[in-house]
C-alpha positions in Angstrom: 11.3 159.9 263.6 11.4 156.0 264.4 9.0 154.4 266.2 9.1 154.9 269.7 8.3 153.1 272.8 6.3 151.6 274.6 4.1 151.6 271.8 0.1 152.3 271.7 -1.8 152.3 269.1 -5.8 153.3 268.5 -6.2 151.8 264.9 -9.3 152.7 263.0 -9.5 156.7 263.2 -13.2 157.9 261.7 -13.1 161.8 262.1 -12.0 165.3 263.7 -13.9 164.1 266.8 -12.7 161.1 267.6 -8.9 162.7 266.9 -9.6 165.6 269.9 -10.4 163.3 272.3 -7.1 160.9 271.4 -4.4 164.0 271.5 -4.6 164.2 275.0 -2.9 161.0 275.0 1.2 161.9 274.5 2.8 158.7 273.1 -0.2 157.6 271.0 -0.3 156.5 267.5 -3.3 157.2 264.9 -3.5 154.0 262.4 -5.1 155.3 259.3 -6.1 151.7 257.4 -6.3 152.6 254.0 -5.8 150.4 250.7 -6.9 147.2 252.5 -7.7 143.7 251.2 -10.8 141.8 253.0 -11.9 145.2 255.1 -13.7 148.2 254.0 -12.5 151.3 254.5 -14.4 153.3 256.7 -13.0 156.9 255.5 -11.2 157.9 252.3 -7.7 158.4 251.9 -8.6 162.2 251.1 -10.2 162.7 254.2 -7.3 160.6 256.0 -5.1 163.3 254.4 -7.2 166.4 255.8 -7.7 164.9 259.4 -3.8 164.7 259.5 -3.2 167.6 258.1 -5.7 169.2 260.2 -4.1 168.5 263.7 -0.4 168.2 262.7 0.0 164.4 263.6 2.3 163.7 260.6 4.8 162.1 263.5 2.3 159.8 265.3 0.5 158.8 262.1 0.8 155.1 260.6 -0.7 153.8 256.9 -2.5 150.5 258.0 -2.4 148.7 254.6 -2.4 145.2 252.4 -0.4 147.0 249.1 2.6 144.8 248.3 4.8 147.2 246.5 7.5 149.4 247.7 5.9 151.6 245.1 2.3 151.8 245.6 3.3 152.4 249.7 5.6 154.7 249.0 3.0 156.9 246.6 0.4 156.6 249.6 2.5 157.6 252.7 4.0 160.3 250.1 0.2 161.3 249.6 -0.4 161.4 253.3 2.5 163.3 254.2 3.3 160.2 256.5 6.3 157.8 257.2 5.4 154.9 258.9 3.2 152.1 257.6 2.2 148.4 258.9 2.3 146.0 255.6 -0.9 143.2 256.5 0.1 141.9 252.9 2.1 138.9 251.9 5.1 141.3 251.0 7.6 139.9 248.6 11.4 140.5 250.9 12.6 142.2 247.2 10.0 144.9 247.8 10.9 144.9 251.5 14.1 145.4 250.9 13.6 148.1 248.4 10.8 150.4 250.8 13.6 149.9 253.2 16.2 151.1 251.4 14.0 154.5 252.3 15.6 155.4 255.8 12.9 158.1 256.3 10.2 155.0 256.5 9.3 153.2 259.7 7.9 149.4 258.6 6.0 147.8 260.9 5.6 144.0 259.3 2.6 142.1 260.6 2.6 138.4 261.0 -0.4 136.7 261.3 -1.4 134.3 263.8 -3.4 130.9 262.9 -3.5 127.6 264.3 -0.5 125.9 263.0 1.8 128.2 261.4 4.5 129.4 264.3 7.1 127.7 262.1 6.1 130.1 258.9 6.2 133.0 261.2 9.4 132.7 263.0 11.3 131.9 259.3 9.5 135.3 258.1 11.1 136.7 261.6 14.2 135.9 260.6 14.1 136.8 256.7 12.6 139.9 257.4 14.3 141.7 260.7 16.8 143.1 259.0 14.3 144.8 256.9 12.1 146.4 259.4 11.3 148.7 262.4 8.8 146.3 264.5 6.7 143.6 264.0 3.2 143.1 264.9 0.9 140.0 266.2 -2.3 139.9 265.0 -5.7 137.3 264.4 -6.5 134.9 261.3 -10.0 135.0 260.8 -10.6 131.0 259.8 -14.2 131.6 259.0 -13.3 134.9 256.6 -10.4 134.9 255.6 -9.3 138.2 257.5 -5.8 138.7 257.8 -5.8 141.3 261.2 -8.3 143.7 262.5 -10.8 140.8 263.1 -11.3 141.9 267.0 -10.4 138.3 267.8 -7.8 137.6 270.0 -5.6 134.5 269.3 -3.1 132.0 271.1 -1.0 134.2 273.4 1.6 131.6 273.4 2.2 132.0 269.9 2.8 135.9 270.6 4.4 135.1 273.6 7.0 132.8 271.9 7.5 135.3 268.7 8.2 138.0 271.2 10.5 135.9 273.1 12.4 134.8 270.0 12.7 138.4 268.0 15.4 140.9 267.7 13.3 143.4 266.7 10.3 144.8 269.1 7.0 143.1 268.5 3.9 144.7 268.7 0.7 142.8 270.0 -2.7 143.1 268.6 -5.9 141.7 268.1 -9.1 141.6 270.3 -7.0 143.9 272.9 -9.6 146.0 274.8 -9.1 147.4 278.0 -10.8 144.5 280.0 -7.9 142.1 278.6 -4.8 144.1 277.8 -3.4 143.5 281.3 -3.3 140.4 281.6 -2.2 140.1 277.4 0.9 141.9 278.6 1.5 140.2 281.9 2.1 137.2 279.5 3.1 138.2 276.6 5.2 141.5 277.7 5.1 142.6 273.8 6.8 146.6 272.5 3.5 148.0 272.1 -0.1 147.0 272.1 -2.4 148.2 269.2 -6.4 148.4 269.6 -9.4 148.5 267.0 -12.9 147.7 267.8 -12.1 146.8 271.7 -12.0 150.9 272.4 -15.6 151.8 270.1 -18.9 152.2 271.0 -21.7 150.1 270.3 -22.2 152.5 266.8 -18.6 152.1 266.5 -16.8 155.3 267.9 -14.2 155.4 269.3 -14.6 156.0 273.5 -12.9 158.8 275.7 -13.1 156.5 278.7 -12.1 152.9 276.8 -9.2 154.5 275.2 -8.2 156.0 278.4 -8.3 152.3 280.2 -6.5 151.3 277.5 -3.7 153.7 277.6 -3.2 154.0 281.2 -2.9 150.3 281.5 -0.8 149.6 278.8 1.9 152.2 279.3 1.8 151.8 283.2 2.6 148.5 282.9 5.4 148.8 279.9 7.0 151.2 281.6 7.3 149.8 285.4 8.6 146.8 283.7 
């Protein structure tokens, strides 16, 4: 099954308890980060596989990764038993084309927003758009070098320009939470939204009330526009 829109993803799934409280949200995607760059994995890939199988969420699960070869990505997808990937690496076009040749796989490609790289991102969109199903804008952290999953917002003017000019759907990420998601939706009008740390409590577990508010606001806005 290809990606469905409007798109709402909760990234960084850590436990059975989190999945249980999120299952009521019908069109919610579960993001599982593995093979990362700057960040440390919250759970092992074996545990992630067990969670996906236990709750039968194969079609709603997305591999979030910094892997940069089609072979490695397909290997991880096959291990997890899923067919959707969100790529945060600077993957070569040849590898993206190879991955796209497997029509069972849905590809989301990140566009990491810095202060001065709009022209570079627009060029990437032009080159990569034929080989992906969607893009996702996320935030570059100048202090750590982290490409996404920073918990920080970026200049939404850049994301808006990307969204307005992309021929493929664009998902907005980067520091989103129940307090700012409506403003982000109204300003950028993306095809979907993604949140990780913005939906967690003080000890790093997904907070049901935050997720519900985020999901309801996002879905209501995107379905009515």
